[in-house]
N, C-alpha and C positions, 0 to 999 in steps of 0.2 A: 385560653392560649395565644387568641390575634387578641390585641387591643379594639375596642371597638372607641370611634373618631366622634365626639360628644359634639354637638352647637354647642356656639355659645347661645346662653340665652337671650340673647338680645339678637342673632342673625336673621332675624326675619328688619329689624330697621337697615341694615347694609346688603345688601346681596352679594358684594363682591365676594366671591373666592378665595378669593387671594390677600382681606383682611386681618389683619391679628388682632388680640385683644390685649395682651401683654410682650409687651418688648421679649424679644429672644424665643418665642414660644412658636411652632410652626400654626400659618393660616389656619382659620376656621373653614371650614366644608359643609355647603347645605346640606341638608340630611339627604337628599335628592342624588347627591352626586357620592353618598357614602356609598359603599358595597361591602358585605360581610358575607365573606362565601361561605358554604356549611356542606356539609359531609355528604358525599355522596351513596345512595343505595347499593344494594348490589344488584341490580339488574343495568344498572346502569353498564356495566363491563362485559365484555365479552370469553374473556376467557379467564379462570385462576390461577395462581401457581402455590402451590404450598413453601415459606417459608420456615426457616426456624432463626431464631434473634442465639446468640450470644452471650457468656459472660460481660462480655468487654464491650457491647453494646450499652449499659449501662452508663448513666453520667452520674453526676456526684447525687442528682436531686431525686437519683432511684428509680428513672425508664429509661428509654431512647434519646439518645442522644439523636439533633434536628439532624445531624450529616447519618447518620444509621440508614433513615427511610430515602435518602438519594444510591446508599448503595444497597439499598431493599429496589429502588426502582432497578438499576443496573442488574439485579442481578435475576431480577423475575425480567425485565427484557429479554437479554439476552441469554437468558437459557432458555427462553420461549424457541429464540430465534435458534438458536443451536440445533435444540431437540426439533424441531420443526427441519432439520439440514437447511435455512437458508440463509447461515453465517458458519462461515469455518473462519472459526479466531485466532487458527494458529496457520493455515497457508491459502486460506481466500485470496483474491486478490481484492473484491470490493471490503473496508472496513465502515464500520460506523461511527463518525466522530459526534460525540455530545456537540450543542451548541449552545441549547437554546434548556435551563433545568427553571423549576416553581415547584412549589410545595405547602401548604396551607396542613395546620395541627386543629385536628378538636377532640382529641383522648389520648391519654397515655397511653404508652406499653411498655414492660420490662422481659428483661431474662430472670426469667426460665416462663416462655408464655410461646403457643404455637400461633402464625400469622400467617394470612392470605394476600397476593396481592392480585387484585383483579385488574387486567388490561383492556385495552381499546385501542382505535387506531382512529384519532379524525382528520388524519391529513395525510393526503400521497401527492406529494408532489415526482419530481422528476428524478431528482437525486436524495430528496430529504423525505422523513418521514414521523409525523408527532404523535408517540405515544402517549394515554394519559394512562396514571396509574393513582389505585385508588389502595390505600392499605388497610386492611381490616385485621381485628383479633380473629381468629376464629371462627368460624360461624356466624360472626356478627353479622348484624343487617345493614348499619352505615357502617363509612370508614374513617377510622381515626387519623389519619391522614392522607389526603390526596394531592396532585399536581403532573404533573408533563414534562417530557424529555427530548429534545428534538436532535433527532439522528439526519447528519448529512451523507452520506456515502459515498467512500473517494475509494479512489486507486491506491494501494497499500503501499507500492513505490514512490509513486508525486504527487501523493495525498492533494490532487485536483480532483473535482466532482464527476463523479461515474453518472451512469441514469441504474434506477435499480436494477441490478438482476432478477431474472423473470421470477427464482424459489421467494425471493423477500418481498417482487411485489404480491405474490400468492397469497402468502400467508398475511399480510398489512392489511390485502382485502378481507380474508378473513375474520380480521380483529373490526373492522369498519360496521 
């Protein structure tokens, strides 16, 4: 699903990473600069959340549309926080706003298919948490997709950042 950037045959002749071999094409990058993400294994994650796909999740190509993975990320992270009592989406004083997301895709998933989201926390700030999420076909060893979501926790009324509430700190630390 991710295109690999191939260096030109004469890349060694010009070490500049900004050289373009053809007018209108992107610059050619030396092979040592190219980074190709890889699927994550189940052991990379602290908790797993079962999720369901829906008929509407399939796109014209017969697999889950890319935006669905972001919805799965949100459902997994927020569902886990609600279940742990760390997030009250209806009445809590602090709410989490998404300030950054990213996803890499490795294998197709489709409706109907059981999936699981692996979750871990890699960074806890004063008012923010970075959650890394892997989406797996149920029981699969490697992720079909993986990415991250960064939440900044803010006051519900003022929308200004607030320190992480103790229950949220506890679950974030448990997921590290």
